[in-house]
C-alpha positions in Angstrom: 88.9 108.2 96.7 89.5 112.0 96.9 86.4 112.5 94.2 84.3 110.2 96.0 84.6 111.9 99.1 84.0 115.2 97.5 80.8 113.9 95.8 79.4 112.7 99.1 76.0 114.3 100.3 76.6 115.0 104.0 73.7 116.8 106.0 74.3 117.9 109.6 71.5 120.2 111.4 70.0 121.0 108.0 73.2 122.2 106.3 74.9 120.5 103.4 78.7 119.9 104.3 81.4 119.6 101.9 84.1 117.3 102.5 87.7 117.4 101.3 90.5 114.9 101.4 94.4 115.5 101.1 96.3 112.4 100.4 99.7 111.2 100.3 100.9 108.3 98.4 104.3 106.6 98.5 105.3 103.3 96.6 107.3 100.5 97.6 110.3 99.9 94.9 113.8 98.6 94.5 115.1 101.8 96.7 112.1 101.8 99.0 114.0 101.0 102.0 112.2 100.1 105.6 108.6 100.4 106.2 109.2 103.3 108.2 110.6 105.1 105.4 107.6 104.2 103.1 105.3 105.6 105.8 107.3 108.6 106.4 107.4 109.5 102.4 103.6 109.0 102.3 103.4 111.5 105.2 105.4 114.0 103.9 103.7 113.7 100.6 100.5 114.4 102.5 101.5 117.3 104.1 102.8 118.7 100.8 99.1 118.1 99.6 97.8 120.1 102.3 100.2 122.9 101.7 99.4 122.9 98.2 95.9 123.9 98.8 94.3 120.6 100.1 92.0 118.5 98.4 94.7 116.7 96.1 96.7 113.7 95.7 100.5 114.1 96.0 103.0 111.2 95.1 105.8 111.0 97.2 109.3 110.7 95.6 110.7 107.4 96.3 114.3 108.1 95.4 114.8 110.9 98.0 115.3 110.4 101.8 113.9 112.7 104.4 116.9 115.2 103.9 116.5 115.2 100.2 119.4 113.3 99.5 119.2 109.9 97.2 118.9 106.6 99.1 
């Protein structure tokens, strides 16, 4: 997805615009907990991607909670 967006040719007002995407991913596994926890991990991973320089994909750690402690 990230590479496909980067390869898009977007024209606006005679200018070519480049698009960048930051993506956070979390997987649902044995220790995933609730749907809200899963979405929160993906959200934290997305913000980590933005902090790391944007235009990247970060996978959230499924073994840690928001406090950094194991589930």
